C-alpha distance (Angstrom), angle and dihedral (degrees) to the residues before:
residue distance angle dihedral
M1 . . .
R2 3.79 . .
L3 3.78 124.2 .
P4 3.80 116.9 -136.3
M5 3.77 114.7 -101.2
P6 3.79 114.8 -114.7
S7 3.79 112.4 -110.1
I8 3.81 93.0 -136.8
A9 3.77 128.6 29.6
P10 3.82 113.6 -116.9
K11 3.79 115.3 -104.6
P12 3.80 132.4 -171.3
C13 3.80 121.5 -90.0
S14 3.81 109.1 -103.0
V15 3.83 89.6 -129.5
C16 3.81 109.4 36.8
R17 3.83 102.5 12.2
R18 3.87 94.2 -123.6
L19 3.80 112.2 145.8
V20 3.79 114.2 -94.7
V21 3.80 117.1 -156.7
D22 3.82 102.0 179.6
G23 3.80 95.4 78.1
T24 3.79 96.1 -106.2
S25 3.79 126.8 112.0
R26 3.83 97.3 -119.1
C27 3.80 136.2 57.5
D28 3.81 120.0 -121.5
E29 3.80 91.5 -93.8
H30 3.83 92.8 56.0
K31 3.82 102.3 37.5
V32 3.79 115.0 125.8
K33 3.80 110.1 -96.5
A34 3.80 121.2 -130.0
G35 3.80 110.7 -91.6
A36 3.80 93.6 20.4
F37 3.79 120.2 131.2
A38 3.81 93.4 -98.2
D39 3.82 94.7 43.4
R40 3.81 107.5 134.0
S41 3.81 91.2 -141.8
R42 3.83 88.8 71.5
G43 3.79 88.6 67.7
T44 3.77 128.6 -135.8
R45 3.78 122.0 -56.5
H46 3.82 88.4 -102.2
E47 3.82 92.0 52.0
R48 3.83 89.2 50.8
G49 3.82 91.1 52.4
Y50 3.82 99.9 -99.4
G51 3.80 101.6 115.6
A52 3.80 132.0 122.8
Q53 3.80 93.6 -54.7
W54 3.83 89.8 55.2
G55 3.82 89.3 50.7
K56 3.82 90.6 56.8
L57 3.80 92.2 45.6
R58 3.81 90.5 47.6
A59 3.82 91.5 51.9
M60 3.80 90.7 49.5
V61 3.83 92.1 51.3
M62 3.81 91.7 47.7
R63 3.84 89.7 52.0
R64 3.80 92.0 45.4
D65 3.83 92.2 51.1
G66 3.81 93.6 42.7
G67 3.81 93.5 -121.6
I68 3.83 89.8 -72.7
C69 3.83 124.0 127.6
R70 3.80 108.6 -101.5
C71 3.80 98.9 -174.0
A72 3.80 116.1 136.7
Q73 3.80 93.6 -109.3
C74 3.82 95.2 52.5
Q75 3.80 90.3 45.8
Q76 3.82 92.9 49.5
T77 3.80 94.8 46.9
G78 3.80 95.4 39.7
A79 3.80 91.7 -123.7
V80 3.79 115.5 160.6
V81 3.79 107.3 -147.0
R82 3.81 127.1 164.9
A83 3.81 112.4 -110.1
D84 3.80 118.0 -130.3
E85 3.78 101.3 173.0
V86 3.79 144.2 29.1
D87 3.80 118.1 -119.9
H88 3.78 135.3 -164.1
R89 3.82 107.2 -123.1
V90 3.81 88.2 -152.2
P91 3.81 106.1 34.4
K92 3.79 117.3 -119.0
H93 3.80 91.7 -120.8
L94 3.81 88.4 59.2
G95 3.79 93.7 50.6
G96 3.79 100.4 -83.5
T97 3.79 118.5 146.8
D98 3.78 138.1 -151.7
D99 3.81 90.0 -104.6
P100 3.84 108.5 136.1
A101 3.82 89.3 -123.8
N102 3.83 87.9 63.5
L103 3.81 93.6 49.4
Q104 3.79 129.8 82.9
A105 3.79 136.7 176.6
I106 3.80 108.6 -113.8
S107 3.80 138.8 176.8
R108 3.79 118.7 -111.1
A109 3.83 92.2 -114.6
C110 3.81 93.3 49.7
H111 3.81 90.7 46.2
R112 3.81 91.5 52.5
A113 3.80 91.8 47.9
K114 3.82 92.5 47.0
T115 3.81 91.1 48.8
A116 3.81 90.7 48.2
R117 3.82 91.0 50.5
E118 3.81 91.1 49.2
A119 3.82 91.4 48.6
A120 3.81 91.5 47.3
A121 3.79 91.1 48.8
A122 3.82 90.2 49.8
R123 3.82 89.1 52.8
G124 3.81 90.7 45.6
V125 3.79 95.4 -119.2
G126 3.77 131.6 120.6
L127 3.80 125.3 -118.5
P128 3.83 113.4 -102.3
A129 3.79 116.6 -114.6
T130 3.80 92.8 -129.8
A131 3.76 136.5 3.8
T132 3.78 137.7 162.9
D133 3.78 125.9 -106.7
G134 3.81 94.4 -140.8
G135 3.79 91.9 -107.0
G136 3.78 97.6 76.8
G137 3.80 94.9 -92.6
R138 3.78 119.3 121.6
I139 3.76 122.3 -128.2
F140 3.79 118.2 -149.4
A141 3.80 108.5 -152.5
G142 3.79 92.9 -38.6
Y143 3.82 99.5 -33.2
R144 3.78 123.6 104.6
Q145 3.81 110.3 -128.5
G146 3.80 113.4 -98.5
T147 3.81 97.4 12.8
D148 3.81 98.8 96.3
L149 3.77 135.6 51.0
K150 3.78 93.0 -124.5
A151 3.81 121.9 18.5
G152 3.75 130.3 -178.8
F153 3.73 142.7 76.8
S154 3.79 98.6 -46.4
R155 3.80 89.2 53.4
A156 3.80 91.0 47.8
G157 3.79 91.9 54.2
V158 3.79 99.9 -104.4
S159 3.80 110.5 132.9
E160 3.79 128.2 -166.7
G161 3.77 110.4 -57.9
G162 3.81 92.3 33.6
V163 3.80 95.7 -85.7
V164 3.80 113.6 155.9
Q165 3.80 109.9 -133.1
């Protein structure tokens, strides 16, 4: 009796090197989960509106803002932090546009914290005061300890009374 030939030769998982027989590059443990950053259903950066035109607009906003983080917390505290990214003040999914008035240069840490606050607000939950990052480091309201000039609630957008800005 003959066994059927596999249609694709097994190859090692790109993460752990276990053999994968389904024709993909990752084993079941390391496959990209739905909704994750690399999920194909999100579409390419061009399909999401971040193509060449966005690159030019991004460069213009970075020049306009002098490469300095312009988030509300940095502006209120007077912190001078190098901007790495450009952010929509009003997110696109809430009706924000690519108008330069709706864009700001922002540091990676501030952008992550702002995105986390927006996601928490959408879920109707508050942001925890402290958490761990899984590697032993503590995160204060979205900021990893020791990575920013000024960390804490005011920097994370929580004003007096616990209101998320």
